[in-house]
DOGULO-463699 format. One line per field, with one value per residue: x, y, z of N, C-alpha, C in turn; residue in three letters. Coordinates in steps of 0.2 Angstrom, whole numbers. Example, Ala and Ser with C-alpha at 12.3 -4.5 7.8 and 13.67 -1.06 7.14 Angstrom:
<rs>
n.px: (66/64) $
n.py: (-28/-11) $
n.pz: (39/35) $
ca.px: (62/68) $
ca.py: (-22/-5) $
ca.pz: (39/36) $
c.px: (66/64) $
c.py: (-16/0) $
c.pz: (39/39) $
rest: (ala/ser) $
</rs>
This chain:
<rs>
n.px: (62/70/83/87/77/66/58/42/32/20/13/6/-5/-10/-26/-33/-42/-59/-68/-82/-95/-87/-83/-71/-66/-56/-47/-45/-36/-27/-20/-7/4/21/37/53/70/78/88/101/103/116/128/133/122/112/118/115/101/88/91/82/78/88/90/80/73/78/77/83/77/75/68/57/45/37/36/27/32/29/16/9/-5/-6/-1/15/19/17/26/26/37/42/31/30/27/33/38/40/54/64/69/77/79/85/94/101/100/101/96/84/78/71/77/75/74/67/58/54/38/33/20/8/-6/-8/1/-4/-16/-12/-6/-16) $
n.py: (95/81/81/71/62/59/50/45/34/22/20/8/8/-2/-3/-4/-18/-23/-30/-38/-45/-57/-59/-56/-42/-38/-22/-17/-6/9/19/30/42/44/52/46/41/28/15/2/-12/-12/-25/-26/-22/-31/-43/-41/-44/-55/-73/-79/-69/-63/-67/-63/-52/-35/-17/-1/13/30/44/57/53/45/28/13/-1/-19/-23/-31/-32/-27/-27/-22/-7/-6/-4/1/-4/-2/-9/-20/-26/-22/-25/-15/-18/-14/0/16/31/46/60/74/87/95/89/80/63/47/31/15/-3/-12/-27/-38/-44/-60/-66/-56/-57/-69/-68/-57/-62/-71/-63/-56) $
n.pz: (-12/-19/-31/-39/-38/-48/-55/-58/-49/-46/-30/-20/-6/7/15/32/37/42/56/59/68/69/56/45/34/21/19/6/-5/-9/-23/-27/-34/-33/-32/-36/-34/-43/-41/-44/-32/-21/-19/-6/2/-2/4/17/18/23/20/11/4/-4/-17/-24/-37/-35/-30/-27/-19/-18/-10/-5/1/14/16/20/30/32/44/58/55/43/26/18/10/-8/-24/-41/-53/-69/-74/-65/-49/-33/-16/-2/8/17/26/28/36/32/38/35/37/26/14/18/18/13/11/3/1/-11/-15/-28/-32/-37/-40/-39/-36/-30/-19/-12/-7/2/11/17) $
ca.px: (62/77/84/88/71/62/55/36/30/14/13/0/-5/-16/-30/-35/-49/-64/-70/-89/-98/-83/-81/-66/-67/-50/-49/-43/-30/-27/-14/-5/10/26/43/58/76/78/95/102/105/123/129/134/116/109/120/111/94/87/93/77/76/94/90/74/75/77/79/85/73/77/62/55/39/38/32/25/34/24/14/6/-11/-6/5/20/17/20/28/26/43/43/26/31/26/38/36/45/57/68/69/81/77/91/93/107/99/102/91/81/75/70/79/71/75/60/59/49/33/32/13/5/-13/-8/5/-8/-21/-8/-4/-22) $
ca.py: (89/78/83/64/58/62/45/44/27/21/17/5/7/-6/-1/-9/-22/-23/-36/-37/-51/-62/-59/-51/-40/-34/-15/-14/-2/16/20/37/43/47/53/42/39/21/12/-5/-13/-14/-32/-26/-21/-38/-47/-40/-46/-62/-77/-81/-63/-61/-69/-59/-45/-29/-10/4/19/36/48/61/51/39/22/8/-8/-23/-23/-37/-32/-23/-28/-16/-3/-9/1/-2/-1/-5/-14/-25/-24/-23/-24/-12/-23/-11/8/21/38/50/67/77/94/98/86/74/59/40/26/9/-8/-16/-34/-40/-49/-64/-67/-51/-59/-75/-65/-53/-66/-74/-58/-53) $
ca.pz: (-17/-21/-38/-43/-37/-53/-58/-55/-48/-42/-24/-17/1/9/20/37/36/47/59/61/69/68/49/43/27/19/18/0/-6/-13/-27/-28/-38/-29/-36/-33/-38/-43/-42/-42/-25/-20/-16/1/5/-3/9/24/18/25/15/6/0/-7/-24/-28/-40/-31/-32/-21/-20/-14/-10/0/3/18/14/26/31/34/51/60/52/36/21/17/3/-15/-29/-47/-57/-76/-75/-60/-42/-28/-9/2/13/22/26/31/37/31/40/34/38/20/10/22/13/14/7/3/-3/-13/-18/-33/-31/-43/-42/-34/-33/-25/-14/-8/-4/7/16/20) $
c.px: (69/77/84/82/65/58/48/34/24/15/6/0/-11/-19/-32/-42/-53/-66/-77/-93/-94/-81/-76/-66/-61/-52/-47/-37/-31/-20/-13/2/15/32/49/64/76/85/95/104/112/124/130/127/112/111/117/104/94/89/88/75/82/94/84/76/73/79/80/81/75/71/61/48/40/33/32/29/29/23/10/-1/-12/0/9/17/20/22/28/32/43/37/26/30/31/36/42/47/60/68/74/79/84/90/100/107/100/96/89/77/74/74/76/74/68/62/53/45/32/25/9/-2/-12/-4/0/-13/-18/-7/-10/-25) $
c.py: (87/79/76/60/61/57/44/37/27/17/14/4/3/-3/-6/-12/-21/-30/-35/-44/-57/-63/-54/-49/-36/-27/-13/-10/5/16/28/36/47/48/50/42/32/19/5/-6/-15/-21/-32/-26/-28/-43/-47/-42/-53/-67/-79/-75/-61/-62/-66/-53/-40/-23/-6/10/24/41/52/58/45/34/17/2/-12/-22/-29/-37/-29/-25/-21/-13/-7/-3/-3/1/-5/-10/-19/-22/-26/-21/-20/-17/-19/-3/11/28/42/57/70/85/98/95/79/70/52/36/19/4/-11/-22/-35/-45/-53/-65/-62/-54/-64/-72/-61/-57/-69/-69/-56/-58) $
c.pz: (-19/-29/-42/-42/-42/-57/-55/-55/-45/-36/-22/-10/3/15/25/35/42/49/61/62/68/61/47/35/26/17/11/0/-9/-16/-27/-32/-34/-34/-32/-37/-38/-45/-41/-35/-25/-17/-9/5/4/2/16/24/21/19/10/2/-5/-15/-28/-31/-36/-34/-26/-23/-15/-15/-4/4/8/16/20/25/33/42/52/56/45/32/20/11/-3/-19/-36/-51/-64/-77/-70/-53/-38/-21/-6/8/18/21/30/31/37/33/40/35/32/15/14/17/16/9/8/-1/-4/-16/-23/-31/-37/-45/-38/-32/-28/-18/-9/-4/2/13/20/25) $
rest: (met/leu/ile/phe/ala/asn/asn/pro/val/thr/arg/arg/arg/phe/leu/ala/gly/thr/leu/ser/asp/gly/val/tyr/thr/pro/gly/gly/tyr/ser/asp/asp/thr/ile/leu/thr/gly/val/gln/asp/val/glu/pro/glu/ile/leu/ala/leu/leu/asp/glu/gly/lys/arg/thr/arg/lys/ser/ser/tyr/leu/ile/thr/asn/tyr/glu/met/arg/leu/ala/glu/pro/ser/leu/pro/ala/asp/trp/val/gln/leu/asp/gly/glu/trp/tyr/glu/val/asp/ser/lys/ala/lys/cys/arg/ser/asn/val/ile/asn/his/phe/glu/tyr/val/val/leu/lys/ile/glu/asn/pro/asp/val/tyr/leu/ser/ala/gln/leu) $
</rs>
């Protein structure tokens, strides 16, 4: 366990939908609680994001838990920070052979209901 990853946050993982007789049914989601360290994103990291993402509110998460990036058929995992939903945008797997962990940049979702319906 990372000593500085002591902030409990809700992670929302989206489940695969089903296709039956040509009708697609979204798969829903499951929520769980993970421990993270939450930090501000450094300007150097923000500069590496796509241009349309640089101005969105963002945070930097450090955790032992692996989160999913967006896939062709599934949205990225979401996390809830201070009552607001953020989408996992980028991931780094850090192996130091002392404290292995993951580092993520998450971007705030302005209107989660509308955003989700566009993603599914």
